N, C-alpha and C positions, 0 to 999 in steps of 0.2 A: 842268398840264392842268385848268383847272376846269371849264369848260362839257364836263364830261365826257359824251359820249354814245357809241352803238356805234362801234366801229373802223371800221365802214365809212363813218361820217360824221363821224369824229373831227376836230376844230378845235385848233389852237394859237394861244392869245391873247398877243400882244406887245404890250407898253407901250414907247413911246419918250418920254421927257420931257427938254425943254430949254428954257431962258428965251428963246432966239432962236426964232420960230415958223418962219422959213425953215429952220434947221436940222433941227427936229422933224418939217415935212412932208415933207422931202427924204428924212431917213432912212426915214419911214413909207411913202412911195410905193416906196423901195427894197426895203423889207422886203416889200410886198404883192407882189412879184414873184414869191415864192416859190411863190405859186398861190392855190386856193381852202380848201386845207388851213390857213389862216392867217387870223386876226381881228386885225388891226392897230390900237391905239389911240393916239392922239399927244396930248400935254398940255405946258402951258408953265409950269408950276410944281409944287412938290409938293404942294401944296393943291390943285390942279387935276386932279393925278394920283388922288389919294385920292377924289375926289367920282365922278370916270370910273369907278373900279373897287369902288365902296364895295358894290356886290351881287355881283359877280364877282371873283375874284382873276385873277390872270395867271400865265403858264406861263414867259416870258422878258420881263425886266425891261434896257432899257437907257437909263439916267438920267445926265444930265449932273451933275457935283458942285457947282459953285458956282451956285446960284440964290437968288432972294429968298425970304425966309420961311423956306426950308428947305434944307438941302443934300441933295446925292445920299445921304451916308451915313445921315442922317437919315430919307428915304423908305425907304430901303432897310429900316430897321429897323422902320419903323412896317408896311410890307408884309408882315414876317415874322410880325406878329402879327396879319395880316388873318384874318378868320373864314372867308374863302374859300381858306385855306391860302397859304403864303408861296411866292414862286417859284421854280420849278426851276432857273431859272438866271437870275443879275444879274449885270450887266455896268456897270461904273462909267467914265464918258468924262470926262476932266479935262485941260486945258490946260498944269497942272503937276505935275511929279512932285514933290510936296511930301514932305519927309522924314516918316516915321509912317502916311503915308497908306495903303500897302498893308499894314503890321499892322493897321490897323483894319478894312481891306477884308475881311482874312483872317479877322479876330474875327466877324464879320457872314457869313462864308462867300460872299462876291464870288466869282465864277467867274473874273473878270479885270478889270483895272485899263487902259483904253485910252486912250492919248495923243494929243491933238489935234495936227495936224488929223486927221479920221476921212472917209476916203470910203467912201462907199452900198455899194461891192462889198465891202469889208470885213466890214461889217456884216453884209451878206447873207450872206458865208461863214459867219461868227459862228453866226447864227441858223439857218442851215440845217444845219450840224454839229450845234447842240443839238437841232434837231428828230430830226434820225437818231438821236443817242444815245436820245432820250425813248421812238421806237419801239422802238428795239432793247430797252428795258429792259422795255416792257410788251406788246408783240406776243408774243413766244415764251410769255408766261404765260398769256395769253388763250387762244393756239393749242393748248398742251398741256392747258389747261383743259378745253378741247373735245374733245380725245381721251380725256382720261380723265372719272372722274366728277367733280363740281363737287364742292368744299368748301363746307362751310358753316359761315358764322361768325357768331358772337353779338356786336353791339354794344351793350354795357350803359352808357348814358350818359344823365344827367338833361337834359344841354342840348341841344335838339333841332337848333341848329347843327351841332353837332359831330356829331349822329347823321347828319343830310343830308349833312354833307361825308364821311363816313367811308363810308357805304353807297354814294355816287356812286363813290368811289374804288374799293370792293371790285368794284362790278358792272362797273366798265370791267375789273378784273382778272379778271372770270369766275368771281366767287364768289357764291354764294347769301348772302343775309344775315337774320338776325333781330334785332328790334331789342326791347330791354329798357330801361325807363325808372325803374327802381329796383331795389335791391339784391335785394327778395324775388321780382322779377319775373324778376329776372337767374337766382336760383336755380332757379327752378319749370321755367324754359325750357332751363336746361342741362340739367335732369334728365329734362322732357319730350322735347326735340327732339336732346337728345344733337349738340351742335354739332362740328364739327373743331378751333375755337379760339374762346377767346374773349377779346374787347377789353373792358377793365372798366376804367373808371372808379373813381377813389377815393372820392369824395366824391359820396354819392349818396343820397336818401331812404330811410326803413326801415331799411336796412342797408348800411352802408358797404363799399366793396371789398375791404378787409381780411377783413372778416367773412365776406362771401360767398366769398372765397379758402379761408379758413381750413375752413368747411364743405364745399365741393367736396373739399377734399385728405382729408377725412374720411370721405367718402363714396366707397367702393371701386367704384362703378359708375358713377362718373364723374370719379374722380382721377388719369385718365390724360390729360385734357383739358389741351392747353397753354393757361395764361393769359399775357395780355399786359397789363401794368396801364397805364394812361392819366392822367395829371395834368397840372393848369395849373400847380401850383407846383412850384418847384424843392425837391424832397424832401432831408430830412437823412439823410446817410449812414445813421444809425441806422434811421429809417424802411424807406430802401433795404434794410437788409441784415433788417429785419424782414419785409417784405415777400418778400424771396427764401427767408427762412428758412420762410414760411408755404407756399411752393412755386410763387411766381411763376417763369414761366419767362423774363419780360424786362420790361422799364419802359422807357416813352418820355414824357417832359415834352412837353406843349403850349406852344407851336404844333409841332408835327412837321412833318419833311420827309417828303412823299408818297412820295419814293422810297425814302427810308431805311425807313417804315413798311412798304411794300411788300418790301421785301427782308429786313424781320425776319419778316413774316407767312411769306412764301415760306419762310425758312429754319425756322422752328417747324413747317409745313406738312411740309415735308420729311422732320424728325425724327419727327414723329408717324405720319405716313404708314410711315418705316422700322420706328417701335415698332409700328405696328397689324400690320404683317406679322410680327414677331417676335412677337406676342402671337397672331395666328392661328397661325401653326406651332406655338407651344406649345400651343395648343387643339388643333390636329389632331394632335399627338404625344402629347399625354395622352387625346385620343379612342379611340386604338388600344386601348391596354389596359384603359381604362375600357368601353367598347362590348361588348369581348371578353368580360369580367367579366359582363357585363350579359346578353350573348346566350347566354352557356353554361349562364346560370339559366334560361332561358325553354325552353320544349318546345312550346306552343303557338304556330303558325306566325302569328296572327293578333297575339297581344302581340308576339312578335318582330320582325314587321313594321312595327309603330307607332312601337317603340323606335328600330329601325334608322333609319327615315325620318326620324322627328324630329331623333335626333342628328346625322345626317349634313346635313340641310337647314339645320339652324341653324349647322353649325360650317362648312359652305361658302356658306351667303349664300342658298341657293335659295328661292323663295318656295313649290315645290310639290316633293313628293319621292312618288313609286310605285313600287311593285314589283308584279312581275307572275310569278305561279309558271307554269311552262309543265308540260304533259302531257310525260311522258318518251316517250311512244309517237308522238304526233302533231307533238310541237313546237308545238302551237297555245297560246294564253294560256288557262290554267285558272282562274286565280282570280286577282284584283287587289285591291291593298291602296293607300290614298292618304293623304296627310296633307298640310293645307295650310297657309302660315304666313302668308299675307296677310290684310290686317284683314279683308276680307270673308269669307275662309273658304269661298270659293270658287275652284276652278281649273280645269283643261282637262283633256280626255283626253290622256292621253300613251302609249295603248298604242302601243308600237314596231310598223311595218310586218313584214309577214312577210321581206320580203328585207333589212331591217336583221338579224333573227334568225339569218337564214342565214349572213350576211357573219360575225355575231359567232360563231356555231358555228364558222365553217371556221378564222377568223383565232385564236378562242380570246383575244379582245383586245377591250378596251371602245373605246368612241369618244367623242371630244368632236365635237359638232357647233355650228360658229359660226354657222352662218346657218340653223336650222329651215326657212324658207320656201323658201329657194332650194336647199338641199341635196336632191340625187336620191334620198339614202336617208330622207329624212324627209318633205320635200315639205309643210310645215305651211300652215294657213291664212294668208292676209297677215291677217286679224284677230288671229292669235293674239298673247297678250300673250308666249311663250316664245320668247324670241330667242337664247336660247344652252341648248344641251341636253347633257347628261354621261351617258352610259350606262355601266353595268359589270354583267359576267355574273356571274350564281351558278353555279358549275362543280362539280358533286359529282365523285364518284369515277368514275361510269360517263355521267353526261350531264349537258346544261344544265339546271340546275333552275329558272332563272328571271332576271330582269334587276331593276337597279335603275335607276331614271331619274330625274335631278333637272332642274329647270327655274329659269332665272334672266330676268328681263326684260329685261336689258343685254346688246345684241350682244356675240359674243364673250367673254363674261364667264367662260367656265369653260376652265382651260388644261391643259396635260399634269400638270402637279404636282397639280391638283384630281382629275385620272384615276387617277393612282396611288396617291392616298389614299383615293379610293372603293373601286379595286380591291382594296387591301389590307384595307378593312373588308368588302368582299363576299366575300374569302376566309374572313374567320372567320363571316359570315353564314352561307355554304355549308355549313361543319362543323356549325353550331348548327341549320340546316334539317334535315340529315342526320341529326344526332342527335334532333331532334324527330321524325323520320319511324320512325327505328329506335325510338325508345322507344313511338311509337304501336303500331309493327308487333308488337312485344314485348307491348303490354298487350293487342294482339287475339290474340297467340298465347298469353297468359295465360289470358284467357277462354276460348279454345278447350281449351287444356291442362284448366281448371277442370270445364269440360262433361265431357271427357272423362273426368276423375277421378270427377267426380258419378255418373256413369252408366254408368263400367265395372263390369262384372260380375266382374273381376279384383279382389282385394284388393291394393292397391298399397301399399308402404311405404317408406318415407324412413329410411335410418340416416347417422348421421354417421361422422367417422372413427374415434369412439371405441364407435362399435357403439349410439348413443343413438339411439333412435326420435324422428325430428323432423316427420313427417308422415304422413297414413294418409287414405286414402279411403273415401267411406260402405261401401264393401264390406269395406275392412279392419277397418273398427269393429265391421261385423257379425261377422266372423270371431274377433275380439279379445274375446269379450264373457264368457268364463267368469271374470277378474280386472280390476279398472278398469284401465285402462292412462291412463299420465299420458307427455306429449310431453316431450322434453329428457331422458328417462330410459332405460336399457337393458330390454329386455323383461324380466317378473316372472320369477323363477326357481321355477317350478312345473311339474309334469309335462306339463300339456295345452300348454304353449308349449315346451316342451323339444327337439322335432325342428326346428322354427322356429330358436330359438336358437343350436342346433349348425352348422345351416346357416350362418347370419349369422356366427358365430365362425371358421367355417371359410373363409368368402369375404374377410374381411378382410385375410387375408393373400395372396389370390390377384391375378396382376396381371391376369387374363383374366377373363369371365364365366363363370360355371359354373351347372349347374341339380341339382338336387337332387330325387329322390321320396320326399316324406315321409307319413305317416299320421297324421292330426289325431285327437285324444283321441276324438272323437265317430264314430269309424271311416270317415271321409272321406278320400280319397286326393288328394294335390296334388303339383303340380311346382313346384318355386320356382326362379324365374330371378332369379339374383343377378347383377350387373352395377355394375363399380367406376364411379364417375364421376372426371372428371378435377380437380375441385375437392376431391376427397376424400369419404370416405363411400361409399354405395351404394345402389342402388335394388332392392328385392325385389317380384317380381310373383308370386301365389301363384294358380295356375291349378288350378281343382277339374276333376280327372281320373277321378273315383270312377266314372262311367259308364263311361269308355272302358275303365277299369282290369277292369270287369266283365266288357265286351263282350271284351277280349282275353284274360282267363282263358278264357271260355266257349269262345273261338276256338282258345285253345293246348287246352282238355281235347279239343275236338274233335278237333283235328288228332293229338292223341297217342293218342287213343282209336282213330280210323281208321286211324292207322299202326299200331298195335299189332293192330287185327284184320284188316288186311291181310297181316301177316308170315305167317301160318300158311297161308293160301291160296298164297302165293306158294312158301313152303317145299314145299308139296306139288307144287306144278306143276312147280318146279326138280327135285323128286327124281325124279318120275316121267319127265321129259323126260331126266333121266341115265340112268335106266333103259333109256329106248329107244335111246339113242344108242349102248349095249353090245348092242343086238340085231343079229344077223346078218341077219334077214328083211327090214330095211329097203331100200327102193331108194336110188339117188342122190338123186333128188326129195324123197323122204320123210325122207332124213336131213337136207337141207337145211333143209327145215322144221322139224326137232327143233333143229337149230342157232339158227334165228331164234326160236325159243321160248327157249331156254338165254339169249340176248343180251339178249332182251327182260326175262325174269325179274332178270338182273343189272341192268339199266337202272332197274326196278321198285323192286327192293331197293335200291338206292343213293339213289334218291330218297326211298323211306321212312325209311331211316336219317339222311338228313338233315333230312326233316320232324321226326322225334323228336327230333334233337338240338337243332333250332330250338326246338321246344314245350319240351322241358327247360331251356334257356336262359333262353327267354322266363318260365316258370314259377319259375325259380331253384330248380328239383328239384335239382339239383347245385350245391351251394354249398359244398362241402368245400373251403376254400382254405387250403394248407399251403405252406411254403417250398420253391420247386422249384427245383432246378438245372438251368438252361437248357442247359448246356453238354453234358453226354450227351443229352439230349432232342434237341436238333438234331443231333448225329451220328448218333444211332438212326434219325432219320426220312432222313438223306441215305443212310445205308446201304441202307434197305430199298428206296429208289426209284432205287440204282444200277442194278440189272438192266433195269428198264425205260427208262431213258437210254442204255444200252447197246444194248438192241434197235433204237432210232432213232439210234443211233451218235452221242449227244449227249454233250457233254463236260459233267459236273457235277462243279463245283470250289467249294469252301468257304473260308472265311477265318473262323473262328471263336474263343471265348474261349480264352487259354491259363490260364484258371484257373477257379474254380467262378463261376458267378455266379446269386444266388439272386433269385426273385422270389415273391411272394405269389399262388397261383392253384391250380388245378385242373389237374394235369400231364395227365389224360385230355382236356379241353379244349384245353389247350396244344399238345399234342401233334397234335389233329386241326386247328389252325390252320396249323401247319408242314407237314402232310400236303395239307392242301387248296392251300396255296400252290405246293410244290415239284410237286404233280402237276399241276396247271393251268400251270406253267410248260413241264413235258414235253409236255403235252396240244397247247398253243398254239405250241410250238417246233419247226419242220419238222428234217427230217431233216439231222444232222451239225451242229445247233447246238449252242448252249453257254449253260448256266444256272449261274448263280453266287451262292451263298449268303454274306452278309458280316454279321459280328454284332461289337458293341463296346458298351463303356459308356461314355457321354459325360454329365455334369453329372445324375447319378444317375439317368439312364433309360438302360435297355437298348434299342439301336437295332440292328433285325433288316432287312436289305435283301435280297429273292430278286429278282434280274435275269434277264432272259432275253433273246435277239436273234432272238425268234419275230415272229407277223404282226403285233403290235402293236392298239393300241385308236384307232379312229378320236375326234378330238376331243368329236364330239357326244356320243358314248356315254359318256366318262370320266365327267360328275356322277351317272349313273344305275347304274354298274358293281356298285355295293354292293347295290342294290335286291335284292328276293326275285324270283326267276324271271325277271330280266331278262338278255339273252344279246344279244350284236352278231349282228347280222343280215344284216352286209355282207363282203366280203371274203372271203380264207383263214378266218377264224376261225368264220365262219357253217358250215363244212362240219365243223367239229369238233362231236363228241357232247356235250351236257351238259344239266343242268337248271336252270341259272342259281341256284344255291343255295349252291355252295360258298363263293363271294366273301362273301354273305350271312351265312354261319356263322362266316367270319373275323371280319368286323366286329363280330357280335352278342358273340362270345368276348372279344375285345379290348378292347372298350369294356366289358363286364362286370367287367374286370380291371383299370380305371382307365387304360387305355391308348387309343393313336389308330393308325389305319390309313390309308394315303392311297396314292396312285398317279402315277407318270409314266409318258407312252406316247408313241409315236410311230408311225404305221401303217408297216410295213415296217423298224422298227428295233427293235423290243420292247418290252418292259414292265420297270417295276422298281416292286414292291409293296414298302413301308415300315412298319413297325411300331415304336411304342415304346411300354414298358412301365415301370412305377414299378422300382427295382431295389432290393433289401434289402440285398445287401454285396456 
């Protein structure tokens, strides 16, 4: 087909040649019956035929063999070199089956040799069959091209007739064409236009085809473009090998058969399309680790979005990429980032609708929107250039952080494979975004911590696992001013820092936080709180308690003085009350008043004794600590309280040590601890109850438990039970007399001996008080 016009108007040109005019006319008339799709031309000789088709070639040729001036074979050979292209189908008609005729016909690629007589119906059938074959060979390609992107082919030839013919062929097949008239122009257009295939003539001005081919194959950006060499001359095998060695994908000698050329073009384009897919997949596979590495190094969300959108849009072929950061509380778009890859640098608003965001949140899955204009989740404007949209969510650990949206101008361009890749990239981006947010939050926290350290009145020191000072705040610098302090060094070995250094060395081996009271060289008193850190080392906080120590000393001195001054009048009142008790002149009512006086004096004396004990402990007046054997001490206290328990018909049992157990302490104070605990258990256990004392040594600690099945302590009162003057005001326990100092004394003495005290209790089931003290042996 030479008059190649759009398929809706396509016509097939048929040439009938016979030196008998009636035969030529009859056959032409029969062929015209095929319909308006054919243009039939008849001629009575070879010269007449060449004249009639000098401007346009033919698709189907029927020619007689024996004619004046020119045989049918000679006509066929001349038409095969016709500028308009050789016939697609050639048929030779002869009256005689001459030996060797068919061999000559095959050499000229004649489709068939027809022996006369020839009936018009047969010619009609042959021509119709040829036309059907032509349509089957051409239409599928054109239809497929409409369903896919159009391939772009560069025709590089300096002969205009060849260019015109080739472009018509390519247009009919549905390809876009570019033209280059010399080698230099061809090379420039290859680089600028990036065609899908190059039809390259060998003999061209400026640069010949082989030179152009060599330069193309040396350029990595265009080296993948397939090249078919076209030449009018029969190439020497060495030239063919040279061209193939330079990277030619195929070669065709002019004049060429249109069907053969198109078949080769389609083959090379299919191969290129497959290679493009492989290259794209490789780019996509390389993109994941590359972009992951890039994103992990970025903490600013703006930089991250720019890299993310540019790389994904380039790899997936989008003309625009947008990233939307969502508010974690409202789910609304909080911030937008965009990248435009189209030449104009102008894009569209790809903000996703709220209903689409809600669906993605519910499904935790991205979306491919093939038709944004009609999709109910998007409903873009009909004028929108975005004809295919890809949406991938950015899910954090707790919520949807944002969305990535890519747009393409081709309908249904994005596929499920694109979505899988984008979601894999989005997963890495989500991690990077969260890392950025965590880094920003950490920076804010560091600023806050720095402000706290700068303005804190307490000295704050940081030590590493080797006891070297690594950080101190301004208050710490002011405190450690007697000797210059160097970071990454231990505290200087001098008397002014000795109490602090001793506390630090003690804390280095401790697994739990501890606090120590130290006296500074200038007379100030500090409480040092030392806490270990998970990564090693410790933090030390020095709180100046000089003022509180002074106030506490004054308070304790006052309590001690007041308690001492109360002893004498109480002794006098008690003594006179005892005398009155032995008097015979008092009535029963008067005697009851005397008993009340004696009971009150006893309570007051007990209160004064407890207050004096606490004052002595607080003032550290009794600091005589020696090795004390707890075994006899506990047994003596139990023996002392056995009569009291017997009065209430209580069972007092013990499980004590089977050997001597030594602790460092004051025996009088330790005796008071056990007296208070056993006495409390008897007081707060009803008639017929049971009190049990257990003692054992475990992990270099003496553990002592005093357990009863008495009234118990409400859970609300447990945190305050060791506070001074605190008493339970509900239930049966409220009916028991007391001043609320007994357990406070226990706690003060135990802690002064380096121990700990605790309690477990349930109302109605009893209480268990536990003490732990460091064991000497």
